[in-house]
C-alpha positions in Angstrom: 84.4 -160.8 107.8 85.9 -157.8 106.0 86.9 -157.9 102.4 89.6 -155.6 101.0 90.3 -154.4 97.5 93.9 -153.4 96.5 95.5 -151.5 93.7 99.3 -151.6 93.6 99.6 -153.0 97.1 97.4 -150.3 98.6 94.1 -150.9 100.2 91.5 -148.8 98.3 88.2 -150.5 99.1 86.5 -152.5 101.8 83.2 -154.3 102.4 82.1 -156.0 105.6 79.7 -158.9 106.3 78.2 -160.3 109.4 75.6 -163.0 110.1 72.8 -162.2 112.5 72.9 -164.2 115.7 70.0 -166.1 117.2 68.1 -169.1 115.9 65.3 -167.0 114.3 67.7 -164.5 112.6 70.7 -166.6 111.6 69.5 -167.1 108.0 70.2 -163.3 107.4 73.4 -161.4 107.0 74.4 -157.8 106.5 76.6 -156.0 104.1 78.1 -153.1 106.0 80.9 -150.5 105.7 81.2 -150.6 101.9 83.7 -147.9 101.0 86.0 -147.2 98.1 88.6 -144.4 98.0 87.7 -141.8 95.3 90.5 -142.9 93.0 89.1 -146.5 93.0 85.5 -145.5 92.2 84.4 -146.5 88.7 87.3 -148.9 88.4 85.2 -152.1 88.6 86.5 -152.9 92.1 83.1 -152.3 93.8 81.3 -155.2 92.0 84.2 -157.5 92.6 84.1 -156.8 96.4 80.4 -157.3 96.6 80.5 -160.5 94.4 83.2 -162.0 96.7 81.2 -161.0 99.8 78.0 -162.6 98.3 79.9 -165.7 97.4 81.1 -166.0 101.0 77.6 -165.1 102.3 75.9 -167.7 100.2 77.6 -170.4 102.3 76.4 -168.8 105.5 72.9 -167.2 104.9 69.8 -167.1 102.7 69.7 -163.4 102.4 71.9 -160.3 102.7 70.5 -157.0 103.8 72.0 -153.5 103.6 71.1 -149.9 104.1 72.0 -147.0 101.8 71.4 -143.3 102.3 68.4 -142.3 100.2 70.1 -139.2 98.8 72.9 -141.4 97.2 71.4 -142.4 93.8 74.7 -143.7 92.5 75.0 -146.2 95.4 71.3 -147.2 95.1 71.7 -148.0 91.3 74.9 -149.9 92.1 73.2 -152.1 94.6 70.2 -152.6 92.3 72.7 -153.8 89.6 74.1 -156.3 92.1 70.6 -157.8 92.6 69.5 -156.0 95.7 65.9 -154.7 96.0 64.4 -152.0 98.2 61.9 -153.2 100.8 61.6 -150.2 103.1 62.6 -146.7 104.2 63.8 -145.7 107.6 63.1 -142.0 108.1 65.8 -140.0 109.8 68.0 -143.1 110.3 71.2 -141.1 110.5 71.9 -137.7 112.1 75.0 -135.5 111.6 74.8 -132.4 113.7 71.4 -131.0 112.9 70.9 -132.8 109.5 68.9 -136.1 109.2 69.3 -138.7 106.5 66.8 -141.3 105.5 68.1 -144.8 104.6 66.7 -147.3 102.1 66.6 -150.9 103.4 67.6 -153.4 100.7 67.9 -157.2 100.4 69.2 -159.8 98.1 67.9 -163.3 98.4 70.5 -166.0 97.8 70.0 -169.6 97.0 68.1 -171.5 99.6 70.1 -174.7 98.8 72.5 -174.8 101.7 
């Protein structure tokens, strides 16, 4: 599922969600591909996108996981405000040419009443 945010008829933000497959993993989902165009940042659209995604996810899973680049404190603070907590660090999770980037693993536990 991909959620889109629009201003004036133009797509300016997206956030994706998928549920893990398999009987032992299907209680977990992933928020992926969160992106806002620069002109939409700080507009209040990001929390709306994540709230809608979590609303949808709460009908599907018990928890939502995500990863965020450790060198992006603004994104980390945003996800913390949205109720996500860090539970791990993946060293050198991403590589761009010769540069490595660590990722923080985060989770938000949703209502277990499903």
